[in-house]
PLY file of the C-alpha trace (Angstrom):
ply
format ascii 1.0
element vertex 271
property float x
property float y
property float z
element edge 270
property int vertex1
property int vertex2
end_header
-178.62 42.45 15.94
-176.44 45.21 17.39
-177.66 44.51 20.93
-176.08 41.06 20.88
-172.52 42.38 20.65
-172.01 43.28 24.37
-172.90 39.70 25.33
-170.69 38.39 22.55
-167.73 40.45 23.73
-168.34 39.27 27.29
-168.33 35.64 26.18
-165.17 36.25 24.18
-163.39 37.72 27.19
-164.55 34.90 29.47
-163.34 32.14 27.16
-160.02 33.85 26.51
-159.36 34.41 30.23
-160.26 30.81 31.09
-157.70 29.51 28.60
-155.03 31.84 29.96
-155.32 30.09 33.31
-154.61 26.60 31.99
-152.49 26.80 28.83
-148.76 26.83 28.57
-147.05 24.79 31.30
-144.97 22.96 28.70
-143.42 26.29 27.69
-142.28 27.35 31.14
-138.60 27.07 30.29
-138.87 29.66 27.49
-139.07 32.67 29.80
-136.05 32.50 32.08
-136.16 34.10 35.52
-133.35 33.85 38.01
-134.14 31.38 40.82
-133.13 34.09 43.27
-135.58 36.63 41.87
-138.28 37.97 44.24
-141.54 35.98 44.27
-143.50 38.80 42.66
-141.17 38.74 39.65
-141.51 34.98 39.29
-145.30 35.20 39.57
-145.38 38.05 37.07
-143.21 36.16 34.60
-145.39 33.04 34.89
-148.54 35.12 34.39
-147.12 36.76 31.29
-146.00 33.41 29.92
-149.35 31.69 30.45
-151.23 34.68 29.05
-149.09 34.72 25.90
-149.31 30.99 25.25
-152.96 30.83 26.28
-153.86 33.70 23.98
-152.13 31.99 21.06
-153.78 28.65 21.81
-157.32 29.98 21.96
-156.54 32.21 18.99
-155.67 29.19 16.86
-158.82 27.33 17.88
-161.22 30.24 17.52
-159.56 31.39 14.31
-160.00 27.97 12.74
-163.66 27.96 13.76
-164.18 31.42 12.27
-162.62 30.29 8.99
-164.90 27.28 8.71
-168.13 28.80 10.06
-170.78 30.43 7.88
-169.64 33.97 7.28
-171.77 36.55 9.05
-173.49 33.91 11.20
-173.62 33.82 14.99
-170.84 31.24 15.28
-168.61 33.25 12.97
-169.13 36.45 14.96
-168.67 34.74 18.32
-165.50 32.88 17.32
-164.22 36.03 15.62
-164.61 38.05 18.80
-162.88 35.35 20.82
-160.10 35.34 18.25
-159.88 39.12 18.51
-159.48 39.17 22.30
-157.08 36.23 22.53
-154.85 37.45 19.70
-154.56 40.92 21.18
-153.40 39.26 24.40
-150.81 37.13 22.58
-149.48 39.79 20.21
-149.50 42.57 22.78
-147.42 40.57 25.22
-145.10 39.39 22.46
-144.49 42.90 21.17
-143.59 44.24 24.63
-141.66 41.30 26.11
-139.75 40.00 23.08
-137.16 42.84 22.92
-135.96 41.97 26.43
-135.32 38.27 25.66
-134.03 39.48 23.08
-136.11 38.43 20.08
-136.74 41.52 18.02
-138.29 39.77 15.04
-141.00 38.47 17.36
-141.45 41.99 18.68
-142.06 43.32 15.17
-144.40 40.38 14.47
-146.38 41.13 17.61
-146.46 44.87 16.93
-147.81 44.45 13.40
-150.12 41.54 14.17
-151.75 43.52 16.99
-152.48 46.30 14.50
-153.73 43.94 11.77
-156.08 42.07 14.10
-157.47 45.27 15.61
-157.96 47.01 12.26
-159.47 43.87 10.70
-161.95 43.54 13.56
-162.73 47.27 13.39
-163.46 46.95 9.68
-166.13 44.34 10.46
-167.61 46.44 13.25
-168.00 49.65 11.27
-171.47 49.99 9.76
-171.00 53.39 8.12
-168.44 54.79 5.76
-166.12 57.54 6.94
-162.72 58.03 8.50
-162.13 58.47 12.21
-159.11 58.86 14.44
-158.51 55.10 14.64
-157.97 54.87 10.88
-155.38 57.65 11.06
-153.67 56.01 14.02
-153.62 52.70 12.13
-151.95 54.34 9.14
-149.20 55.78 11.36
-148.88 52.41 13.12
-148.35 50.58 9.82
-145.74 53.08 8.65
-143.93 52.76 11.98
-143.94 48.96 11.66
-142.47 49.14 8.16
-139.76 51.56 9.30
-138.88 49.45 12.33
-138.63 46.28 10.24
-136.40 48.06 7.71
-134.07 49.32 10.43
-133.83 45.88 12.03
-133.14 44.22 8.67
-130.33 46.73 8.11
-128.94 45.91 11.57
-129.00 42.21 10.70
-127.15 42.93 7.45
-124.30 44.53 9.41
-123.48 41.34 11.31
-121.15 38.66 9.87
-123.92 36.07 10.03
-126.57 38.44 8.60
-128.80 37.65 11.56
-130.30 39.59 14.46
-131.15 37.75 17.68
-130.80 34.52 15.71
-133.30 35.58 13.02
-132.08 35.89 9.41
-132.21 39.23 7.66
-134.91 37.95 5.31
-137.33 37.40 8.20
-137.68 41.15 8.59
-138.44 41.58 4.89
-141.79 39.84 5.41
-142.92 42.50 7.84
-141.54 45.31 5.71
-143.74 44.05 2.86
-146.83 43.38 4.98
-146.55 46.70 6.81
-146.14 48.60 3.55
-149.17 46.89 1.99
-151.22 47.62 5.11
-150.13 51.28 5.14
-151.05 51.72 1.46
-154.41 50.08 2.13
-155.04 52.45 5.04
-154.05 55.44 2.91
-156.53 54.34 0.26
-159.30 54.12 2.87
-158.42 57.56 4.21
-158.38 59.19 0.78
-161.68 57.56 -0.20
-163.23 58.44 3.17
-164.07 54.83 3.96
-164.46 51.36 2.49
-167.56 49.34 1.62
-168.81 46.23 -0.17
-166.40 43.57 -1.33
-163.37 45.75 -0.57
-164.49 46.01 3.05
-164.88 42.23 3.36
-161.51 41.61 1.68
-159.82 44.06 4.05
-161.31 42.22 7.03
-160.34 38.80 5.64
-156.68 39.33 4.86
-155.88 41.12 8.10
-157.51 38.52 10.32
-156.06 35.62 8.32
-152.54 37.01 8.44
-152.89 37.37 12.20
-153.93 33.71 12.37
-150.90 32.84 10.24
-148.63 34.57 12.77
-150.14 32.43 15.54
-149.86 29.18 13.58
-146.30 29.96 12.47
-145.28 30.87 16.02
-146.50 27.50 17.32
-145.83 24.99 14.56
-142.52 26.48 13.40
-141.30 28.69 16.24
-142.08 26.12 18.96
-141.71 22.91 16.96
-139.48 21.44 19.68
-142.46 21.02 22.05
-144.05 18.43 19.75
-143.12 14.74 20.08
-140.47 13.38 17.73
-142.99 11.24 15.84
-145.05 14.34 15.04
-142.03 16.24 13.77
-141.00 13.27 11.65
-144.34 13.39 9.82
-143.30 16.78 8.39
-146.81 18.17 8.85
-145.87 21.15 11.02
-144.86 23.44 8.12
-148.17 22.70 6.40
-150.10 23.49 9.58
-148.14 26.72 9.96
-148.97 27.82 6.41
-152.60 26.59 6.45
-154.22 30.03 7.02
-152.67 31.45 3.83
-154.61 29.30 1.29
-157.82 30.17 3.13
-156.89 33.84 2.96
-156.26 33.67 -0.78
-159.47 31.75 -1.39
-161.66 34.22 0.46
-159.84 37.21 -1.03
-160.61 36.01 -4.56
-164.08 34.81 -3.64
-165.31 38.09 -2.19
-163.70 40.10 -4.99
-165.22 38.02 -7.78
-168.58 37.12 -6.25
-171.51 39.50 -6.71
-172.97 38.29 -3.44
-170.72 40.57 -1.38
-170.90 43.74 -3.41
-172.50 46.60 -1.58
-173.70 44.42 1.29
-172.99 44.84 5.04
-170.33 42.46 6.29
-172.59 40.94 8.99
-175.21 40.11 6.35
-172.80 38.58 3.85
-173.49 34.90 3.12
-170.97 32.12 3.43
0 1
1 2
2 3
3 4
4 5
5 6
6 7
7 8
8 9
9 10
10 11
11 12
12 13
13 14
14 15
15 16
16 17
17 18
18 19
19 20
20 21
21 22
22 23
23 24
24 25
25 26
26 27
27 28
28 29
29 30
30 31
31 32
32 33
33 34
34 35
35 36
36 37
37 38
38 39
39 40
40 41
41 42
42 43
43 44
44 45
45 46
46 47
47 48
48 49
49 50
50 51
51 52
52 53
53 54
54 55
55 56
56 57
57 58
58 59
59 60
60 61
61 62
62 63
63 64
64 65
65 66
66 67
67 68
68 69
69 70
70 71
71 72
72 73
73 74
74 75
75 76
76 77
77 78
78 79
79 80
80 81
81 82
82 83
83 84
84 85
85 86
86 87
87 88
88 89
89 90
90 91
91 92
92 93
93 94
94 95
95 96
96 97
97 98
98 99
99 100
100 101
101 102
102 103
103 104
104 105
105 106
106 107
107 108
108 109
109 110
110 111
111 112
112 113
113 114
114 115
115 116
116 117
117 118
118 119
119 120
120 121
121 122
122 123
123 124
124 125
125 126
126 127
127 128
128 129
129 130
130 131
131 132
132 133
133 134
134 135
135 136
136 137
137 138
138 139
139 140
140 141
141 142
142 143
143 144
144 145
145 146
146 147
147 148
148 149
149 150
150 151
151 152
152 153
153 154
154 155
155 156
156 157
157 158
158 159
159 160
160 161
161 162
162 163
163 164
164 165
165 166
166 167
167 168
168 169
169 170
170 171
171 172
172 173
173 174
174 175
175 176
176 177
177 178
178 179
179 180
180 181
181 182
182 183
183 184
184 185
185 186
186 187
187 188
188 189
189 190
190 191
191 192
192 193
193 194
194 195
195 196
196 197
197 198
198 199
199 200
200 201
201 202
202 203
203 204
204 205
205 206
206 207
207 208
208 209
209 210
210 211
211 212
212 213
213 214
214 215
215 216
216 217
217 218
218 219
219 220
220 221
221 222
222 223
223 224
224 225
225 226
226 227
227 228
228 229
229 230
230 231
231 232
232 233
233 234
234 235
235 236
236 237
237 238
238 239
239 240
240 241
241 242
242 243
243 244
244 245
245 246
246 247
247 248
248 249
249 250
250 251
251 252
252 253
253 254
254 255
255 256
256 257
257 258
258 259
259 260
260 261
261 262
262 263
263 264
264 265
265 266
266 267
267 268
268 269
269 270
């Protein structure tokens, strides 16, 4: 079973890169570059834009497949690896580029989502209990995300409109809460020298699902203007944006309450 992962990762990278080449032309006006800028800057900006939008697009598709596929099966692992690669592309670019737009709430979202996706994927990959350097780095990452979100929410509170880069102060509270929960979860893993059984599956589930929620919210709420008027008038976009959360809650309760996941490797867990 372990020998299949290099091929799986290769397929994930190939699919993600192919989508990056074709997705995103409708969003070209969201990353402004001066018409007089050198060609290499314009090419670089277009590449970044297509990579960000392409990563989010394939992340939504592969994430939905992973949610619906039999857990632990080949399709689940393949779509999960594609989701992992594409979401790291999207969130990594967002975290780095957003402060220069400026859009600091998106930067915090990208920073924390990158960490959640990576740590959630790592949880599924680990076959043995124990704590390594990546768990310690993740703990520091989560604390840093919480601190950054708190500082930015304070900065928003100092303005007359209680906003920062157009985002309300309350938007940063979400990432303060999520980052704090993630940091406490990491601390628990470190103190217990690892995580196993249902707790391991639940840790994988909520981190990957919240990353999918960031992608769906970014598209269906953050970029609602790209959809036709008749679609927006149906009022379905908020429901599509929030769709990953009910799945997350279902699987969190299911793996916690079901005896089928207790003490079993994640890859062998049934749907």
